N, C-alpha and C positions, 0 to 999 in steps of 0.2 A: 819869249818869256823875258820878263824884265830882269835886269841885272841886280845882283845882291846889293851893290853900292846904291842903286836907285831905291830899293826897298828901305834901306837903312836911312834914307834921307827924309823920312817921314817927319822928323822934328822941324823941318822948314815950313810945314803947314800947321799953323797954330791949333786949329780944331782937331786935326788928326793926332797931333802931339798930346793934346789933353786926353783924347780917347785912349791912346796907348798907355799913357801913364796911369790913368784911372784903372784900366784893366790890370796892370802890373800891381798896383796897390791892393786891389781887391783880392788878387791871387795870393799876395803876400799875407794878407789878413787870414785867408783860408789856411795857408800853410802853418802860420803861428798857432791857430786854433787846434790843429791836429795834435799838438803836444800838450793840450790842456785836458788832463785826465778827469774822468767822472769821480766824484767823491766816494770814498769807501772801497777803492780798488787798488791793488798792488800792481803797478804798471809792469814791473819786471816779471812777476809770475804770469801775468796775462800774456806778455810777449812770448814767453817760453811755451805757454799752452797753445797759442795760435800756431806756432811753428810745428807742433806735433800733430795738429789736426789735418793740414793740407787740404786737398780737394777743393770743394766749393768755398770753404772758409778762407783758404789762401787766395782764391780767386776774388772773393769779396774784399779781402784785405788789400789786394792790389788795386782794385777800383777806388778804394777810399784813400789811397796814398799812404797806407800804414796806419790809418786812424783806428782800425779795429784792434790791432795788436797793442795799441796804446790805450784802448778803450777811452778815447777822447770824446769830447762833446760832439765831434763830427763823425763818430764811429759808424752811424747809419749812412753817411755820405748823402748823395743826392738821389739814391735809388728809390726811396719812397715817392719822391716827386715823379720819377719816370714811371713807376708802377701806377700811380694815380692817373697819369696821362694816358697810359695804355687802357686802363679801365674805362676812362671817359670816352676815348675814341672808339672802343668796342661798343659802348652803349649807344654811340651815334648811329651804329649800323642796325640796332634792334629797337631803339627807343626814339620815337619820332620827335619829341620836344628837344632833345639834344641836337638832332640833325637840323631842326629849324633854327636853333640858336647859331649854329655854324654858318647858316646862310644869311644871318642878319648883319653881317659886316663887322665893323669895329665894336659896336655895342655888344653884339653876341659873343665876340671873341673875348671881351673883358669879363662877361659873365662866366664863360667856360673856364677862363683862367682863375676866377675866384673859386669855382667849384673844384678845380684841380688843387688849389691851395688847401681847401677844407679836407679833401681826400688825402692830401699829403700829411696833414697833421694827424688824421685818424690812423693812417697806416703806420706813421712813426710811433705813435703811442702803443699800437699793437706790437710792432716789431721790438720796441724798446722793452716792453714787458717780457716778451719771449727771450730776449737776450739776458735780462736779469734773472729769469727763472733758469735758463740754461747754465749760467755761470754759478748760481747757487747750487745746482745739481752737480756741476763739475768739481766743486771744491771738495767733494767727498773722495775723489780719486787722488792718486799719488801725483799725477802730472798737474792737475788743476788745483792742488791744495794751496791755500793762502791767497787766492785771487780776491775773494770778497772778505773784507775784514769783519763786517758785522751783518750777516745775512738776515733777511726778514722783510717785513712790510715796508719799513723805512727805506731800506736800500732799493727795493723795487720802485717805490714812488719817486725817489731821488733820481734813479736811472731813467725813468719814463720822462720826467720833467726836463732833465738836462739833455738827453738825446733828442727829444722832440724839439726843444728850443734850438739845439744845434742844427738840426735839419731845416727848420724854418728859417734860420739865419742864412744857411747856405742857399736856400731857395731865393731869398731876398738878394743875396750877392749875385746869383746867376741872372736874375731879372735885371739888376742894375747894370751888369756888364753888357747884357744884350741891348739895353736901351741907351746907355751912355758910354759904352766901351767898344771893343772890337770883337766881332764874331759872336757865336751863340754862347751865352754865359754858362749854361748847363754843360754843354760839351767841353768848354774850356776847363771847368772844374774837374771833370773826369780826366781830361788831358793832363792837367797839372798833377793829379794824383798818380797817374801812370808814370809820368816823367820822373817824379820824385822817388818812385819805388824801383826804377830800373837800376840805378847804381848799386843799391843794396842787394838786389837780386844777382847782379854780376859778381859782386864780392862774395856772396854766399856760394855761388857756383864754384869759383876758384878755391874758396876755403874748403868746401866739401870734397873737391877733387884734387887736392894738393898732392903732388907727386905722381899723378896719373893723367896729366893733361897733355894731349898730343897736339902738336902744331897743325897737323893736317885737319884734325877735328875742328880746331878754332877757325881755320881758313874756310872750311865748309860752312860753318855756322855764319861767319861774316858774309860769305857769298850768298847764302840763302836769305839772310836779312836784307841785303842790298837788292836782291831779286824781288822780294816782297814789296819793298819801298818803291822800286821802279814800277812794279805792276799796279800798285795802288795809285801812284801819281798818273800813270797812263790812263787808267779807266776813269778816275775821278775827273779828268779833263776831257774825257771822250764825249762827243756830241753826235747826234743824228740831225743833220741839217735838212729840213723840209723846205723846198722852194716855195716862195710866196710872191705873187704878182699883184701889184696894185692897179686898179682900173684907172684908165685915163678919163679925166673930166676937165671941162673948160669953165673957167670963172672969168668972165669978161674977155679980155684978149689973151689971157694966160692959160696954159694947159698944165694941169697938175696930174701926178700919178704916172703910171706906166713903168715905174721902177720895179726891179726884181730884188727881193730880199730873202732871208731865210729864217725859219722858225727853229731855233736850236732846242733839242730835247736831250737832256742828260742821260747817259747810259745808266748811271746809278742815281736816280732822282732822290732816293731816300737817304743818300749819304751814309753817315755812320750810325743812323738811328736803328736799323735792324739788329746789328750785333749788340748794341746797348740794350734794346728792348728784350732780346733773347736772353742776354746774360741776366737781366733783372728777373725774368721769369724762372730761370734755372736756380736762382738764389731763394725763391719763395718756398720750395719744399723744405728747406732747412728750418724756416720759421714754423711750418706746420708740424715738422717732426718734433720740435721743441715743445709744441703744445700737445703732444701725444695723440695727434690725429691718426686714426687707423689707416695703415698702408703708407703713411708719409715717410716712415723710417726706411721702408724698402725702396721707395723711390729715391730717397736721399742717398742710400747706399749705391744705387746704380749711377747717380750723378757723380758721387765721389770716386767711383771706380774708374771713370774716364775711358771706357773701352769703346768698341764700335757702336754700342747702343747709345751711349751718350753723344758721340760724334754725329751719328745719324739724326738723333733728335735735335741737336743743336743746329745742324745744317737745315733741317726742315723748318725750324722756327725762324731762322734767318730768311729763308726763301718766302715764308708766309708774310713776315713783316715787310719785306721789300715790296711785295705786291700790295699789301694792306696800306702801308704809308703812302705809296705812290697814288693809289686810287683815292685816298682820302684828301691828299693835298693838291693833286693835279686833276682838274675837271675839264675834259675835252669839250664838253658842251659850252662852257664859258669861253674857252679859247676860240671855238668856232663862231660864237656870237660876237666876240670882239673883232675878229677878222671881218665879219660881215659888216659891222658898223664902220670899219675903216675902208670899206670897199676893196678888200683884198681877198684873194682866193688861191687855193692850191691848183696848179695846172692839171686839168683833166678830172677835177673833182668839183661837184656842184656845191655852192655855199649852203650852210645850214646843217641839217642832219647828216648828210653824206660826208661833209667835212669833219664833223664830230666823230662819226664812225671810223673814218680813215685815220684820224689822229689817235683814236683809242686803240686801233689795231697796231699801229706803229709803236705806241708807248708800251703796249703789252709785250710785244716781241723784244724790244730793247730792254725792258725790265727783266724779262726772263734771262737774257744774257748777263745783265747786271747782277741779278740774284745769284747766278751760278758763280760769278766772279767773287762776290762777297762771301758766299759759303766756302768756296775753295780757299780763299785767303785766311779765313778764320779757323778752318778745320785742318787743312793739310799740314801747317807747321806743327800741330800737336801730334799728328801721325808720324811726321818726319822725326820729331824729337823722340817719340817712342821707339822708332826703328833704330835711331842712332844712340838710344839710351841717354838722352840729354834731357834734363829736367830743369825748366825755367818757370818762374812764377808768372811770366808774361809770354805771349806768343803772337799768333797772327791777329787775334782780335785787338790786342793792345797796339800792335804796330799800325793796323788799319785806322784805329781811332786817332792815334798820334799824328799820322801822316795826313789823314783826312781833315782833322781840325786845323792843322798847320796850314794846309792848302787853302782852307776856307778863310782863315785869318789873313793870309797873304792876299787873297783875292779881294777881300773887303778893304784892305789897305790900298790896293791899287784902284779900287772903285772910288774911294774917297779922293785919291789923287786925281783921278780922271774928272771927278766932279769939280775940283778946284782948278782944272786945266793946268795942272802942274807939268811943265815941259822938261824938267831936269831928270826925270826918272830913267830915261834911256841913254843919258849921257849928253854932254854938250854938243850942240849943233845937230841933234837928232830930230829937231822939230817937235811936233805935237806927239804926245804919247799914244802908243798903240796898245790895245788891250791884250790880255794874256791869250796866247794861241792855244787852240784846243784841237784835239784829234777828231777827225771826221770818221764816222763808222757807218 
């Protein structure tokens, strides 16, 4: 693993320096926008109201970096974009034209991205309307009194316009970071929101438990957090190395091929996508409940309760999205075809269909292990906190997203440095840079 001093030397590479600075500026713009409140809303009353809600509302507020409790223009966060992506990918499994677009390469991908943007705007308008209706209904209670200054059609329209525009702007920021910055922009926005909310969560914990804080409890919490971070780092760098042999061929007097290489398959191919997708779906019943959809309020009550039913459902959703995202993004048939074109094969496996079947079996087995790891990291801390009677607004899901996105950003920085043949990353006199080491499984 590269040294910290080497990673911080990115400023010596002009292109990489521009990418990192651009990413930081975009994230700063996002954080400034969090404190721009929707017109017609009392921010102080809204903050107190969100604190009394807890459950999925607190979870959503954590993902938006406190934007919901401010009812800022970014109150919806990037979740409508994620929901639209889920819907479009699910449509690809049952609707053939969407699947055909996915196979058209760059042009098809651009069309799918455009459809995702349209879906994001539609979902944002729908969710913004439900939030406006929810707040107008909440102002009749003692806790929610005074949130909306002038309820009515004008407030609903203004909320729909501002929140939809805010989400569209966040979507643009995420795409710009992905294209011109470092790492995946959408994941970085969620990362920034979680990081920004952690200090206030810690402060609230100490404030609510003043005079009843045990040093042993704090030590156990710190040790558990370190264990989670280490587990995430270990599995995210884990690879299954499939041996590859290139056939020998003679061109003129020279003989090419005959080398042995490896095809690395990640243990967790989906990365942080499954918990993000699962969290997005868990927030959707709240929208339906605000629209008075029959049965949605009961489902929302189960989610807010946070007992074994919620944890089981959350874990199953994570496992489902681990397999779903892996099967959508990783195509063994394409990998086998590329190996065949390069005159490479897996020892003991015939090229073509048998190679594709072999890779498919391997990826399914390691995805099962990766899905179990992701589900455990996201669910066990909540169970542990319940047993220890410790309540945090962030848990295993937040830690996994933070660590996973941070590792991805560091890997991309190293990749840019490798591309530029930067030799100072591992220290003076170390020669050419070596890539990040991974764990073989």
